[in-house]
ROVO-732191 format. One line per field, with one value per residue (C-alpha): residue number from 0; x negated, y negated, z negated. Coordinates in nm, 2 decimals. Layout:
# ROVO-732191
k (NUM,...)
px (X,...)
py (Y,...)
pz (Z,...)
END
This chain:
# ROVO-732191
k (0,1,2,3,4,5,6,7,8,9,10,11,12,13,14,15,16,17,18,19,20,21,22,23,24,25,26,27,28,29,30,31,32,33,34,35,36,37,38,39,40,41,42,43,44,45,46,47,48,49,50,51,52,53,54,55,56,57,58,59,60,61,62,63,64,65,66,67,68,69,70,71,72,73,74,75,76,77,78,79,80,81,82,83,84,85,86,87,88,89,90,91,92,93,94,95,96,97,98,99,100,101,102,103,104,105,106,107,108,109,110,111,112,113,114,115,116,117,118,119,120,121,122,123,124,125,126,127,128,129,130,131,132,133,134,135,136,137,138,139,140,141,142,143,144,145,146,147,148,149,150,151,152,153,154,155,156,157,158,159,160,161,162,163,164,165,166,167,168,169,170,171,172,173,174,175,176,177,178,179,180,181,182,183,184,185,186,187,188,189,190,191,192,193,194,195,196,197,198,199,200,201,202,203,204,205,206,207,208,209,210,211,212,213,214,215,216,217,218,219,220,221,222,223,224,225,226,227,228,229,230,231,232,233,234,235,236,237,238,239,240,241,242,243,244,245,246,247,248,249,250,251,252,253,254,255,256)
px (-1.63,-1.33,-1.20,-1.14,-0.95,-0.85,-1.09,-1.28,-1.30,-1.55,-1.71,-1.80,-1.88,-2.11,-2.24,-2.36,-2.60,-2.42,-2.48,-2.19,-2.02,-2.00,-1.75,-1.44,-1.30,-0.91,-0.83,-1.05,-0.95,-1.12,-1.21,-1.28,-1.52,-1.70,-1.72,-1.86,-2.15,-2.18,-2.21,-2.48,-2.67,-2.72,-2.77,-2.43,-2.33,-1.99,-1.75,-1.46,-1.18,-0.84,-0.52,-0.38,-0.71,-0.69,-0.36,-0.41,-0.70,-0.57,-0.25,-0.24,-0.51,-0.52,-0.74,-1.09,-1.12,-1.54,-1.64,-1.77,-1.85,-1.54,-1.55,-1.69,-1.95,-2.23,-2.34,-2.59,-2.61,-2.56,-2.88,-3.13,-2.88,-2.97,-3.36,-3.38,-3.21,-3.49,-3.48,-3.19,-3.00,-2.66,-2.53,-2.13,-2.08,-1.60,-1.60,-1.21,-1.05,-0.84,-0.75,-0.59,-0.40,-0.63,-0.45,-0.57,-0.87,-0.94,-0.81,-1.03,-1.31,-1.18,-1.26,-1.57,-1.74,-1.52,-1.69,-1.99,-1.97,-2.33,-2.18,-1.85,-1.80,-1.56,-1.51,-1.61,-1.27,-0.92,-1.08,-0.93,-1.03,-0.89,-1.13,-0.93,-0.64,-0.93,-1.17,-0.83,-0.71,-1.07,-1.09,-1.42,-1.53,-1.58,-1.90,-2.08,-1.99,-2.18,-2.07,-2.14,-1.93,-1.99,-1.85,-1.82,-1.73,-1.78,-2.11,-2.15,-2.01,-2.22,-2.51,-2.39,-2.46,-2.75,-2.90,-2.74,-2.42,-2.06,-1.75,-1.42,-1.10,-0.83,-0.55,-0.20,-0.25,-0.61,-0.75,-0.64,-0.99,-1.06,-1.13,-1.41,-1.73,-1.82,-2.14,-2.46,-2.42,-2.06,-1.89,-1.54,-1.27,-0.95,-0.75,-0.44,-0.11,-0.17,-0.38,-0.74,-0.77,-0.84,-1.21,-1.28,-1.09,-1.27,-1.64,-1.49,-1.61,-1.37,-0.99,-0.94,-0.57,-0.47,-0.17,0.12,0.47,0.66,0.97,0.74,0.55,0.26,0.09,-0.06,-0.40,-0.56,-0.39,-0.55,-0.83,-0.92,-0.81,-1.05,-1.31,-1.23,-1.23,-1.62,-1.79,-1.60,-1.75,-2.08,-2.08,-1.99,-2.25,-2.53,-2.52,-2.71,-2.68,-2.62,-2.77,-2.39,-2.19,-1.85,-1.84,-1.43,-1.40,-1.75,-1.92,-2.33,-2.52,-2.62,-2.84)
py (-0.75,-0.92,-1.25,-1.44,-1.68,-1.88,-2.09,-1.95,-1.56,-1.84,-2.00,-1.73,-1.53,-1.81,-1.84,-1.46,-1.51,-1.19,-1.23,-1.40,-1.69,-1.89,-2.09,-2.18,-2.48,-2.62,-2.87,-3.04,-3.18,-3.23,-2.85,-2.78,-3.06,-2.92,-2.57,-2.71,-2.87,-2.52,-2.36,-2.64,-2.65,-2.18,-2.23,-2.10,-2.19,-2.44,-2.40,-2.68,-2.41,-2.52,-2.36,-2.14,-1.99,-1.95,-1.85,-1.50,-1.46,-1.46,-1.62,-1.68,-1.91,-2.30,-2.48,-2.24,-1.88,-1.73,-1.47,-1.13,-0.75,-0.56,-0.49,-0.58,-0.76,-0.63,-0.26,-0.01,0.33,0.60,0.70,0.40,0.25,0.56,0.52,0.14,0.27,0.41,0.50,0.23,0.43,0.24,0.18,0.22,0.32,0.31,0.60,0.51,0.81,0.69,0.39,0.25,-0.07,-0.37,-0.55,-0.33,-0.30,-0.64,-0.67,-0.32,-0.53,-0.82,-0.68,-0.47,-0.83,-0.96,-0.65,-0.58,-0.26,-0.18,-0.03,0.09,0.42,0.50,0.72,0.66,0.75,0.69,0.35,0.03,-0.15,-0.53,-0.77,-1.09,-0.98,-0.79,-1.12,-1.28,-1.07,-1.03,-1.44,-1.39,-1.14,-0.92,-1.03,-0.99,-0.66,-0.40,-0.11,0.28,0.40,0.81,1.06,1.35,1.20,1.55,1.56,1.16,1.25,1.64,1.35,1.15,1.44,1.50,1.16,1.18,1.02,1.16,1.11,1.06,1.02,0.81,1.00,0.93,1.27,1.27,1.13,0.79,0.57,0.39,0.79,0.84,0.70,0.58,0.42,0.56,0.64,0.65,0.69,0.59,0.83,0.66,0.81,0.66,0.72,1.12,1.07,1.23,1.48,1.89,1.90,1.57,1.64,2.03,1.76,1.56,1.57,1.46,1.24,0.84,0.75,0.41,0.46,0.35,0.29,0.14,0.35,0.34,0.66,0.51,0.17,0.04,0.19,-0.16,-0.25,0.05,-0.03,-0.33,-0.23,0.07,-0.16,-0.40,-0.09,0.05,-0.31,-0.35,-0.09,-0.15,-0.44,-0.30,-0.07,-0.23,-0.03,0.25,0.57,0.90,1.25,1.29,1.16,1.30,1.58,1.68,2.05,2.14,2.05,2.05,1.74,1.77,1.50)
pz (1.63,1.42,1.28,0.90,0.80,0.50,0.36,0.07,0.26,0.50,0.26,0.10,0.40,0.56,0.18,0.14,0.40,0.62,1.02,1.09,1.37,1.56,1.37,1.57,1.49,1.66,1.42,1.20,0.87,0.55,0.42,0.74,0.79,0.51,0.63,0.92,0.72,0.50,0.90,1.01,0.69,0.74,1.14,1.23,1.59,1.59,1.87,1.98,2.09,2.11,1.88,2.12,2.15,1.76,1.72,2.01,1.76,1.45,1.37,1.03,1.05,0.94,1.26,1.11,1.19,1.19,1.36,1.19,1.17,1.18,0.78,0.46,0.49,0.28,0.40,0.27,0.25,0.01,0.00,0.02,-0.26,-0.49,-0.36,-0.52,-0.82,-0.96,-1.31,-1.38,-1.60,-1.58,-1.25,-1.05,-0.76,-0.65,-0.37,-0.16,-0.11,0.24,0.08,0.47,0.32,0.39,0.13,-0.13,0.00,-0.08,-0.40,-0.48,-0.33,-0.55,-0.89,-0.79,-0.72,-1.11,-1.30,-1.08,-0.90,-0.74,-0.44,-0.32,-0.08,0.12,0.43,0.73,0.91,0.79,0.54,0.62,0.85,0.92,0.83,0.83,0.56,0.38,0.38,0.29,0.02,-0.20,-0.20,-0.06,-0.23,0.07,0.15,-0.22,-0.24,-0.14,0.08,0.19,0.49,0.46,0.66,0.39,0.08,-0.07,0.04,-0.08,-0.45,-0.43,-0.39,-0.65,-0.86,-0.80,-0.92,-1.24,-1.14,-1.41,-1.17,-1.25,-1.01,-1.17,-1.15,-1.47,-1.59,-1.70,-2.00,-2.14,-2.00,-2.30,-2.51,-2.28,-2.17,-1.92,-1.93,-1.76,-1.47,-1.35,-1.08,-1.04,-0.74,-0.65,-0.43,-0.18,-0.21,-0.21,-0.47,-0.54,-0.24,-0.33,-0.30,-0.48,-0.78,-0.83,-0.81,-1.07,-1.42,-1.56,-1.49,-1.64,-1.66,-1.75,-2.07,-1.96,-2.08,-1.83,-1.66,-1.31,-1.25,-1.15,-1.04,-0.75,-0.64,-0.61,-1.00,-1.16,-1.04,-1.15,-1.46,-1.49,-1.36,-1.63,-1.92,-1.74,-1.80,-2.15,-2.24,-2.12,-2.28,-2.60,-2.62,-2.45,-2.15,-2.30,-2.20,-2.45,-2.39,-2.69,-2.42,-2.37,-2.11,-2.03,-2.03,-2.17,-1.84,-1.84,-1.73,-1.37,-1.41)
END
């Protein structure tokens, strides 16, 4: 179990309907009273505790803390997600390859919520797990974004390919994202500090870059993810979400869906 603080993070987690609680309250106030009322409506237990107990659970609190399961709330299996897609032709999956910083993870989830990412896939091990930081950094978006943890990301990517997804890795040496067709069933892989792992890179249909003009080598992964997700959303809005059989295939790759 974990504990999240921050008024927005607690509010969104309660509203999401995913299991949580009890709500631990040490310092009543207008905002805490609102959250208590919301918790009562959702039939979440409310416990009165001392400030010292909240200090022990999470030092960065404002007198109110919510107990939750560790990690993002909306967890879905990849195969179940794919089965539920049916004949839907436009879907977006974000694959996180060893994103271990919970601040980056939370910021990425916030962008995923804003740009309607259907699923976030991460490795079961070696990924960010600090629920309070993730919830706070995502401003509560972690309560809404569907996530799946897989033991082997290479197998997960191969499964996505069998279901008609095009796989793109984020890489500063790749093709500018605005010169690529990112509509249809698309999976975007974001790597950690070391970049994309070799095996995942080998399974990409293309590498997408954010063209930059600065003097620093690269963007923070959460910033790059937000820009690329926005570009995917923009293309879908402009092109009406239609899948084109003449999709530009980097390197002359063959259809796999």
